[in-house]
TIFIGU-198895 format. One record per residue (C-alpha): residue number from 0; x, y, z. Coordinates in Angstrom, 3 decimals. Each point is the difference from the previous one (the first is absolute). Example, Ala and Ser with C-alpha at 12.3 -4.5 7.8 and 13.67 -1.06 7.14 Angstrom:
TIFIGU-198895
   guro          X          Y          Z
      0     12.300     -4.500      7.800
      1      1.370      3.440     -0.660
end
This chain:
TIFIGU-198895
   guro          X          Y          Z
      0      0.000      0.000      0.000
      1      1.347      3.403     -1.035
      2     -1.417      3.156      1.559
      3      0.898      3.455     -1.280
      4     -0.436      3.045      2.211
      5     -0.067      2.957     -2.399
      6      0.873      3.663      0.441
      7      0.706     -0.262      3.711
      8      2.174      2.024      2.338
      9      2.543     -2.358      1.593
     10      1.839      0.150      3.300
     11      2.574     -2.726     -0.548
     12      1.143     -0.229      3.623
     13      2.468      2.867     -0.301
     14     -1.223      2.596     -2.492
     15     -3.095      1.031     -1.913
     16     -0.696     -0.072     -3.750
     17     -2.865      2.195     -1.187
     18     -1.431     -2.291     -2.673
     19      0.912     -3.451     -1.284
     20     -1.333     -3.509     -0.657
     21      0.636     -2.995      2.276
     22     -0.391     -3.580     -1.187
     23     -0.760     -2.945      2.306
     24      0.860     -3.365     -1.539
     25     -1.053     -2.882      2.243
     26      1.342      0.705      3.476
     27      2.704      2.439     -1.124
     28      0.421      3.558     -1.187
     29      1.153     -0.137     -3.634
     30      1.555      2.314     -2.557
     31     -2.775      1.680     -1.966
     32      0.403     -1.280     -3.549
     33     -3.035      1.583     -1.633
     34     -1.604     -3.399     -0.496
     35     -3.428     -1.331      0.853
     36     -1.229     -0.184      3.603
     37     -3.109     -1.945      0.999
     38     -0.956      2.668      2.552
     39      0.493      3.751     -0.154
     40     -0.406      2.363      2.937
     41     -0.316      3.757     -0.461
     42      2.530      1.748      2.235
     43     -0.992      3.559     -0.904
     44      0.050      2.179      3.115
     45      1.287     -2.908      2.056
     46      3.308     -1.052      1.560
     47      1.504     -3.483     -0.024
     48      2.121     -0.947      3.013
     49      1.861     -3.102      1.089
     50     -2.083     -2.030      2.421
     51      0.465      1.419      3.500
     52      2.176     -1.788      2.567
     53     -0.876      0.271      3.695
     54      3.309     -0.476      1.793
     55     -1.474     -0.805      3.432
     56     -3.097     -2.141      0.523
     57     -1.321     -2.875      2.096
     58     -1.931     -2.363     -2.231
     59     -3.054     -2.033      0.982
     60     -2.893     -1.553     -1.918
     61     -1.519      2.584     -2.329
     62      2.954      2.414      0.230
     63      1.501     -0.733     -3.411
     64     -3.327      0.285     -1.824
     65     -0.770      3.297      1.709
     66      3.453      1.359     -0.814
     67     -0.344     -0.751     -3.712
     68     -3.336      1.825     -0.162
     69      1.939      3.181      0.806
     70      2.776     -0.659     -2.513
     71      2.467     -1.444      2.515
     72      1.412     -2.920     -1.965
     73      2.687     -1.060      2.503
     74      0.023     -0.095      3.797
     75      3.153     -0.337      2.090
     76     -1.185     -1.763      3.141
     77      1.994      0.630      3.180
     78     -1.263     -2.809      2.274
     79     -2.074     -3.042     -0.831
     80     -0.267     -3.320      1.844
     81      0.832     -3.073     -2.144
     82     -3.491     -1.524     -0.573
     83     -1.468      3.341     -1.022
     84      3.015      0.895     -2.121
     85     -0.122     -3.299     -1.875
     86     -3.662      0.618     -0.837
     87      0.626      3.584     -1.147
     88      2.972     -1.062     -2.127
     89     -2.092     -2.637     -1.776
     90     -2.724      2.548     -0.623
     91      2.437      2.535     -1.484
     92      1.643     -2.641     -2.190
     93     -3.192     -1.615     -1.290
     94     -2.297      2.965     -0.603
     95      0.194      3.270     -1.894
     96     -2.813      1.747      1.885
     97      2.134      0.585      3.107
     98      3.224      1.902      0.619
     99      3.365     -1.730     -0.049
    100      1.817     -0.602      3.288
    101      3.455     -0.010      1.563
    102      0.442     -0.582      3.718
    103      2.365     -0.002      2.951
    104     -1.927     -2.944      1.421
    105      0.697     -0.252      3.739
    106      1.761      3.104      1.270
    107      2.682     -0.012      2.685
    108     -1.130      1.263      3.385
    109      0.535     -0.682      3.685
    110     -2.393     -2.309      1.890
    111     -3.040      2.141      0.814
    112      1.343      2.802     -2.158
    113     -1.782      1.937     -2.728
    114     -2.215     -1.065     -1.754
    115     -1.053     -2.805      2.367
    116     -2.528      2.123      1.873
    117     -1.439      1.508     -3.180
    118     -0.432     -3.409     -1.598
    119     -1.776     -1.334      3.084
    120     -2.505      2.871     -0.228
    121     -0.489     -0.431     -3.747
    122     -0.475     -3.775      0.034
    123     -3.564     -0.175      1.423
    124     -1.213      2.389     -2.716
    125      1.207     -2.154     -2.900
    126     -1.796     -2.813     -1.781
    127      3.102     -2.082      0.616
    128      1.308      1.025      3.454
    129      2.931     -2.368     -0.408
    130      1.372      2.275     -2.735
    131      0.900      2.570      2.652
    132      0.221     -1.920      3.246
    133      2.032     -3.107     -0.718
    134      3.344     -0.592      1.744
    135      3.030      1.336     -1.825
    136      3.728     -0.156      0.542
    137      1.644      2.807      1.965
    138      3.638      0.711      0.806
    139      1.804      0.692      3.281
    140      3.712     -0.312     -0.751
    141      2.385      1.050     -2.797
    142      1.124     -3.607     -0.284
    143     -3.499     -0.887     -1.282
    144      0.126      2.460     -2.879
    145      1.536     -2.283     -2.621
    146     -2.536     -2.786      0.610
    147     -2.882      2.472      0.101
    148      0.957      1.480     -3.359
    149      0.629     -3.446     -1.513
    150     -3.531     -1.031      0.953
    151     -1.477      3.113     -1.598
    152      1.977     -0.621     -3.184
    153     -1.167     -3.640     -0.094
    154     -3.606      1.180      0.404
    155      0.413      2.250     -3.037
    156      0.151      3.406      1.688
    157      0.904      2.645     -2.571
    158      1.715      2.243      2.579
    159      0.490      0.155      3.767
    160     -1.852      2.393      2.273
    161      1.130      0.497      3.589
    162     -1.573      2.023      2.794
    163      1.707      2.732      1.996
    164     -3.009      1.457      1.801
    165     -0.287      0.008      3.781
    166     -3.604      1.225     -0.039
    167      0.818      3.341      1.600
    168     -1.385      1.960     -2.941
    169     -3.371     -1.695      0.485
    170      0.145      0.258      3.796
    171      0.037     -3.796      0.394
    172      3.536     -1.205      0.811
    173      0.903     -3.411     -1.447
    174      3.180     -2.048     -0.311
    175      2.119      0.756     -3.051
    176      3.106     -1.276     -1.738
    177      3.325      1.224      1.283
    178      2.488      1.715     -2.281
    179      2.232     -3.088      0.056
    180     -2.817     -2.226     -1.284
    181     -0.946      2.515     -2.691
    182      3.593      0.126     -1.208
    183      0.238     -3.802     -0.055
    184     -3.254     -0.271     -1.972
    185      1.211      2.445     -2.629
    186      3.283     -1.883     -0.383
    187     -1.791     -3.346     -0.314
    188     -2.450      1.391     -2.552
    189      2.782      1.550     -2.037
    190      1.727     -3.378     -0.157
    191     -3.039     -1.511     -1.761
    192     -0.694      3.140     -2.074
    193     -3.192      1.115      1.740
    194     -0.786      3.693      0.327
    195     -0.628      1.174      3.550
    196     -2.776      2.380      1.019
    197     -0.203      1.331      3.550
    198     -3.232      0.888      1.773
    199      0.906      3.151      1.936
    200     -2.390      2.827      0.879
    201      2.181      2.406      1.989
    202      3.185      1.823     -0.957
    203      1.972     -1.960      2.606
    204     -1.287     -3.308     -1.371
    205      0.859      1.111     -3.539
    206      3.576      0.670      1.134
    207      0.199     -3.487      1.495
    208     -1.129     -1.419     -3.351
    209      2.669      2.040     -1.792
    210      2.655     -1.211      2.434
    211     -1.061     -3.567     -0.786
    212      0.386      0.600     -3.746
    213     -3.636     -0.312     -1.125
    214     -0.698      0.531     -3.690
    215     -3.278      1.782      0.651
    216     -2.422      1.319      2.605
    217     -3.657     -1.025     -0.133
    218     -1.279      3.345      1.373
    219      1.017      3.607      0.247
    220      0.374      0.807      3.671
    221     -2.536      2.297      1.632
    222      1.532      1.347      3.205
    223      1.864      2.936     -1.574
    224     -2.081      3.180      0.001
    225     -0.247      2.173     -3.131
    226      2.894      2.451     -0.127
    227      2.333     -2.113      2.144
    228      3.397     -0.088     -1.779
    229      0.595     -3.468      1.467
    230     -2.108     -1.371     -2.865
    231      2.440      1.428     -2.555
    232      2.995     -1.376      1.883
    233     -1.393     -3.527      0.106
    234     -1.238      0.250     -3.585
    235      3.530      0.902     -1.115
    236      1.357     -3.103      1.708
    237     -2.630     -2.196     -1.655
    238      0.880      1.453     -3.390
    239      3.718     -0.526      0.601
    240     -0.585     -3.670      0.841
    241     -2.118     -0.556     -3.109
    242     -3.036     -1.147      2.001
    243     -3.529      0.236     -1.426
    244     -3.054      0.919      2.075
    245     -3.599     -1.138     -0.470
    246     -2.220      2.963      0.818
    247     -3.223     -1.401      1.535
    248     -1.154      3.467      1.086
    249     -3.628     -1.049     -0.447
    250      0.410     -2.575      2.760
    251      0.755      2.785      2.481
    252     -2.973      1.932     -1.356
    253     -2.552     -2.727      0.780
    254      1.164     -1.342      3.373
    255      0.125      1.368      3.522
    256     -1.382      2.940      1.949
    257      2.902      2.219     -1.063
    258     -0.147     -1.143     -3.610
    259     -0.090      3.534     -1.429
    260      3.169      0.971      1.854
    261      1.816     -3.192     -0.892
    262     -1.036      0.278     -3.658
    263      1.253      3.605     -0.101
    264      3.313     -1.104      1.541
    265      0.263     -2.894     -2.450
    266     -0.690      2.278     -2.968
    267      2.697      2.405      1.190
    268      2.473     -2.870      0.322
    269     -0.929     -1.247     -3.481
    270      0.742      3.468     -1.353
    271      3.372      0.050      1.756
    272      0.864     -3.403     -1.443
    273     -0.998      1.149     -3.467
    274      2.096      3.150      0.236
    275      2.983     -2.117      1.072
    276     -0.367     -2.244     -3.045
    277     -1.209     -3.110      1.840
    278     -2.024     -2.349     -2.243
    279     -3.610      0.105      1.214
    280     -2.245     -2.972     -0.791
    281     -3.760      0.458      0.276
    282     -1.499     -2.448      2.483
    283     -2.994     -0.061      2.285
    284      0.186     -2.770      2.650
    285     -3.369     -1.098     -1.425
    286     -1.719     -2.797      1.928
    287     -3.548     -1.427      0.253
    288     -1.330      3.194      1.605
    289      1.867      3.229     -0.739
    290      1.704      1.277     -2.038
    291     -1.980     -1.777     -2.690
    292      1.860     -2.022     -2.598
    293      0.210      1.938     -3.251
    294     -1.870      3.084      1.118
    295      2.603      0.713      2.684
    296      2.769      0.252     -2.584
    297     -1.843      2.759     -1.856
    298     -0.186      1.936      3.240
    299      3.706     -0.675      0.600
    300      0.894      1.511     -3.376
    301     -1.988      3.108      0.913
    302      1.785      0.230      3.354
    303      3.389     -0.310     -1.690
    304     -0.856      2.953     -2.228
    305     -1.060      1.961      3.072
    306      3.360     -0.934      1.566
    307      1.884      1.645     -2.879
    308      0.295     -2.519     -2.831
    309     -1.182      1.022     -3.441
    310     -2.807     -2.112     -1.493
    311      2.567     -1.643     -2.304
    312      2.198     -0.873      2.977
    313     -2.956     -1.366      1.951
    314     -1.042     -2.167     -2.957
    315      3.551     -1.333     -0.244
    316     -0.145     -0.777      3.741
    317     -3.017     -2.196     -0.739
    318      1.424     -1.718     -3.103
    319      3.620     -0.071     -1.160
    320      1.695      0.813      3.312
    321     -1.383     -2.977      1.978
    322      0.536     -2.228     -3.039
    323      3.655      1.009     -0.095
    324      0.699     -0.333      3.719
    325     -1.762     -3.361      0.310
    326      1.577     -1.467     -3.117
    327     -3.231     -0.210     -2.021
    328      1.633      0.506     -3.370
    329     -3.080     -1.055     -1.988
    330     -2.378      2.739      1.179
    331     -0.318      3.581      1.258
    332      0.649      1.565     -3.409
    333     -1.646      0.150     -3.406
    334      2.524     -1.312     -2.478
    335     -0.044     -2.850     -2.523
    336      0.659     -3.419      1.487
    337     -1.318      0.743      3.477
    338     -3.192     -1.373      1.516
    339     -3.201      1.624     -1.150
    340     -1.007      1.084      3.499
    341     -1.627      3.324     -0.840
    342     -2.348      2.655      1.327
    343     -1.936      2.376     -2.269
    344     -1.536      3.078      1.616
    345     -2.025      2.957     -1.210
    346      1.869      3.287      0.198
    347      3.648      0.715      0.752
    348      1.404     -1.203      3.342
    349      3.452      1.286     -1.007
    350     -1.474      3.455      0.695
    351     -2.785     -0.834      2.483
    352      0.710     -3.117      2.061
    353     -3.681     -0.411      0.923
    354     -0.697     -0.946     -3.639
    355      1.518     -3.385      0.882
    356     -3.343     -0.808      1.620
    357     -1.913      0.455     -3.280
    358      0.601     -3.591     -1.046
    359     -1.165     -0.941     -3.496
    360      1.742     -3.356     -0.564
    361      2.351     -2.420      1.732
    362      2.053     -2.784     -1.581
    363      1.864     -2.701      1.899
    364      2.307     -2.224     -2.079
    365     -1.782      1.405     -3.046
    366     -3.460     -1.011      1.210
    367     -2.470      2.871     -0.059
    368     -1.966      0.097      3.241
    369     -3.758      0.400      0.048
    370     -1.027      3.337      1.485
end
């Protein structure tokens, strides 16, 4: 099946082209050769984007279908227990009406540490409580790091996530990994070529993750007030170490009594990171409740623009930048040979990011989704 999208504005993951044609041939983007296409789509007044990538989610039944409805064609899951993950992987592999999936699988945390308490609260509200409340391996000693990472690699984890969060930011202290364990985990992951992403939500925790050598942070921190130069100092260190940061500002916006303050802090920090040249990846921390899969990423793109990114930069943060930093070489851009994971919207989100919500069509692996 060949589908031709005619006379469309294209954001290719990095830059915009005012008017061109894009050919889908099977599950791939193809060179336009002027030949016959079985289906033609009028792109006049519309913009074609790579399918969006949410760089921080927690995937349960229904999540991948909901994400694709909003043009999110890939989710990067940051904690998923093995039975649930196996089911979600099968779904993503076998069907084209759900988003694709990569996952950390079981994250590294201390016994009783984050997110144990959160998962216990979530479990009773799920159709399958065992997806959130089953036992999972934890770590208490640096000597356990190599075996822990080896188990994750054997289970098929695509990267390693580890938790440096003592609960103080949420007002509920919990055990957390020591700096020595974090360092050992990073070394063990590096030995088997797994990226490492640290869960840290305060500036101090972010520094611990940097000391350990993490490749990325799964949140911007939210305990630095707007105008505090400490944000620029830490951002400069992150840039110097070549570490990427997943934004997840929307998560601060929807949770907690002081959510407005924390979201404002997080947005300020995101702006500081951007000014320092740190790669920002759009992510949401989407889960079964809030932020919502798919919809939350559109809000995140808007928040990134409010934090100081241009619409083009925000769109890259939701497409080519996460693809690059997570080694997804077959997606995140519109170029011949890559997967036909595509989002067509009315209007021009390269000028007005809210136009991303005006979804006209979605393709996953070249399959046009019913609207």
